[in-house]
N, C-alpha and C positions, 0 to 999 in steps of 0.2 A: 487378598488383593489380586486383581486381574491384570494380566499384561495387556498393553494397548498398542494398536497399530493404525497407521494411516493406510487405508485400503483403496482410496480413490481420490483423484483430484480432477477439477474441471476449470476451464477458462472460457469466459465469454469476452471476445474482443470486438469492440464496435468497428463497423465497416469503414467509417470515415477517418481519414488520416490527414494530419497537418504536418508538412515538412518544415524544416528549418527555414528554407527559402521563402515559403509562404508566410511563415510567422514573422520573419524579419521585414518583409515587404509591408505587411500590415502595421507592425509596430512602428517602423520608421516613418510611415505616412502619418500615423497618429502623432508621433513626436514632432514631425515637421509642422503639423497644424497647430500644435500647442505652442511651439516656439514662435510661430507667426502671430498667433493670437496674443501672446504676451511679449511681443517684440520690444515694446517701449520699456517694460519693467526689466527685461534682460539687458537692454542697452544701458539703462540707468544703474545696473549692478544690483538691483533689488531682487532679482530672481536668476537662478542658474538655468541655462538652457538645457533641455532634455538631450541626453547623449543618444546617439544612434546605436543600434544593435547590429550584429553581423553573424553570419553562419560560423565563421571562424571563432568568434568569441564564445558562442554557445557550445560548440564541440570541445573547445579547450577548457571551458569552465565546468562541463558536466559529462561529456561523452555522449550526449543525446543528439540523435539525428532526426528523429520524427516522433510523433505521438498519435495515439488513437483517441478520438473524442466521440461522445454520443452525438453531437451535432456541431458542425463547423459554422453554421449560420450564426452570425453575430460576433463570433470570436475574431474573424478576419475583417470585419467591417470597422474601419477606423472611427466611425461615429458611434459604435456600440461597445466593442471590445469585451464582450462576455457572451457566453452561450445564451441563446434564446430558445427555450423549450416550451412547448404548448402545455398549458395547465390541464391536469386530468381531474375528472370528477371524483368524488369520494367513493363512487361505485366502481371505478376503474382500478386496475392493478397499478400500484405506484411504479415509477421508473426503477427505483432501487430493487423493488420486489421482482419486477420483470426480468432484469438482468441476472438477479440472484437465481431465479428459477432456471434460466438457461444454463448457467454454470453448474448448478446443482444437478440437473439432469445428466450432465456428462460425468460428474464425480460419482453419482450413484450407479450409473451404468458401469463405470470402471470397477467399482467395488462389488458389483453383482448384487446390489441391494435394491429393494423397492421401498416405497413410502411406508409400508407396513413394518419394515425392519428398523426404521429410524425412531428413536425415542425422544429426541430433542433437536431444536434448531437454534443456533447462535448466529446472530448477524453482528459481525465484528468489523467496524469501519471507522475511518477518521472523522466522518461527518454523516449525519442522518438527516434525511429531507424533512422530517417532522419530529415533534417531541413524542407523540403517542397517537394511536396505538403503535406498538413496536413493529418495525419492519419485519423482524424475525417471525412474529406471529402471523403476519400477512403471508410470508413465504410458506410457513407451516400449513396454512389453509390452502394456498394455491397448489401445493404438492400433495395434499391429502394426508399429512403426517399427524399422528396423534401425539399425546404427551404434552411437552411444554416448549416454550421458546422465549428468547429475550435478546435485547440489543446490548452491545457493549462498545466502549470507545476508549482506546489507549493510543489514539493517533496512529502513527506508522507501525506501531508494535501490536496493533489490535489482533492480527492473525496469530502471532506466536503466543500472545497472552490467551487467546481463544483456544489454541491447541492445549496449553497447560490446563486451562479450566475444564475442557472436555475430557482430557486424559485423566484428570483427578476424579471426575464423576464416574468415568468408566471403571477406573481402578477400584473404586470403593463400592461399586455395584449400583449407583444411582441410575445408570443407564447402560445399555449394551452397545448402542451405536448412536453417534451424534453427527449431525450435519452442521458444518460451519461455513458461512458465506461471507465474502468480503466485497460488497459492491462499492467501488470507489469512483464516484463521479467527481473527480478532483477539479475538473474544469469549472465547476460551480464556485469553488472558493479560491481559485487561482486569480491573482491580480495580473491580468494580461497587459496592463498599462505601465508596468514596472520593469525596466530593462534588466535589473538584476535577478528577476525571477520569472519573467514572462514565458520562459521556455521550459520550466521545470516539470510540470505535471501533465499526465495523460489519464484517460478513463479506461476502466476495465472492471471485470468482476471475476473473482476466483472462488472456488468452493473446495472444501476438504471433508472427506468422510473419515471419521475415526471410529473404531470398534474394538471389541475384545479380540485379541490376537488369535485365540484358539478358534475363532469363528470366521476367520478371513478366507475369502474365496478368490481374491484378486491375485493375478500373477505378478503384479508390481506393487507389493506392499512393504512398508517399512515399520518396524517396531519402534515405538517411542521409548527410548531407554531412560531419558531424563529430561526434565524441563527446568529452566531457571529464569526468573524475571527480576528486573531491576528498574527502579525509578529514582530520579533526582530532579528536584524542581528547578526549572529554568524558564526565563522569559524570552530566551533567544529564538524560539520558534513559537509563534502565537497567532491566534485569531480571536478577536474580541467580540465577534458577533454573538448574539444570544437573546433570550426572551426578555431580558431586562432592558434591552436597547431603547425601547420606546419610552421608558420611564425617565430617561435622562435627556435634558434639553440639548437639542442639536444633534442627537445621535442618530436620527432617522435620515440625516443628510448623507451624501456620498462621502464616506470616510475611509481613508486608506487602511486604518487599523481593523476594519471590519472584514478584511480578507486576510489570506495567508501573508505573513511577513516574518522575516528572520534576519538575524545577524549572522550571515553565512560563514564568515571567517572564524567567529567565536564558536559556532556550532562544530565546524571541522576540527578545530583545535581541542575542544572539550569532549566531543563524542567519540572520536577515534580511539583514544586511550581507554575510555570507559568501556567501550564495546570489546576491545581486544582483551582487556583484563577480565571482563565477564566471561568470555568464551574460554580463555585459558584456565581460569579458576574452575569453571564448570567441568572442563575436560579432566583437570587434575583431580577434582572431587570424585569423578567416576573412574579414575585409574586409566584414562585413555591418553596416549601420547598424540600430539598433533601429527606426527608422522604416520599414525594409524588411519588418518582421515583420507577418504577417497574424494570427498567433495565438500565444498562450502557453498550453500545457497544463501547469499546475503541480500539484505534489503537493497533495492535498486533505486538509490537516490542520487549517487554521484560516483562516477568511475574512479576518481582519485581517492575517495574515502574507501571504497571497496578494495582497491589495490593495496592501500596502506594497511588496512585492517587484516587482509589476507596475508600480507607479508609478516606482520607482527605475530599472527597466530601460528603460521607454518614455519617461521624463521627463515623464510626465503620468498622470492617472488612466485606466486602461484601461477600455474599454467591456465590457459583458457578452459581446459577440460576440468581442472580442479575447482575453478571458481568461475562458472559461467555467468556472463552478463546479458541482460535482455533490455537494459534501459536505453540502448541505442535505438531500439524499435518502439519501445513502450513509454519511455521517459519514466519519471517517478510516479508510480501508481500507489503511493502510500503503502498501506498494510498488505496490498496484494502482490507487491514486487517480489518478495522472497518466495512466495507461493508459485508465481509464474515460473521463476527459475527452477524451483523444485519439480513442478509438473512437467516442464519441457526437458529437463536434464536429469532424470532419475531412473528411467527404465533401462538404461544401457549398463548399469553397474551389476556385477555378479552378487549372488547371495552372500551375506556376511559383511558386505561393504558398510563402512561407517561414514556418516556425514553429519553436518550441523546446519540447521535452518536458523538464521539469525536476522533479527530486525532491530531497528533503532530509529528514534525520531523524537517528536515533540514530547515534552514532559519534564526533563528527558525521560524516555522510556527505552528499554532494551530487553529483548527476549531471546533466549538460546534454547534450541530443541535438538538434542542428540538423538539420531535415528540409526537403525541398522537394517539393511535389506534382508527380508525374510526369504 
């Protein structure tokens, strides 16, 4: 069995930014138009008026201040309220593959590896822009990588599950080095017309290179000591869109359930203890005390959730250095969130430092990755 290390990470951040102020102005105009359109029904008590949003509401509910998106066009138009992206031909590189290549180039450079050194590509993301051929195979071809590639989806835990899968293949000798990419174009499945969630998501792509620890060249590498995954079925985070949609009468219409929707309070109440127990059990299994951890790189969904999970794991309130947050700038980027935090806040720790990369989301799914700085 081979030891495994994360030897490189990369982030592609879209240039366009939507601030809370822009988002609120757009949403409130949309809500105002809807209330005006349905004024008679509202007055008759047959319909509830749409509530207005505010910057204060967004920050208090999530800690999010802004988000990056592939394209602002359409999202901020009260008559559209979703991104409008030009269709690409089948001969052009897909959008997910394009941003994956950009993040992968950075990760491979940090690892000191070329395409010839990579044996496999995993595209782990919460949504894929097509059913097949796999985005991962397209990335593989674009980068000139041999071997094999495949897509996988475990929603917001896709990256940590991908790390476990890649680690297992490297440990057993199926591959020497694997590239995992997490292209999250969450603006496409966000419901921008829903006050309770219109602020949650942002776009980004992360990439991680994993390889045999005895072949690492990077100065900022972390050995993967142990991985642990957990799933429990829940409908509290769901998106019903899929290829069977057109087979059901009325389902091609504009339907709320065909975008991201959740029971936020239930998710908070159920996921926090599940994740804390997973992390504490995983640490105990490896003989590691929470006090031995230098850093927690958690899924960037909600500041309140992260703060509570961190407190339960460490037994006290974590400092900003111990548990760095990036969601104020990136918002929830699904599976990429914990990888952004790890990529941005890992090179300052000394050799021997212990930390946990942890994700949690729809499914429910949760993944814990214990790492040590080489």
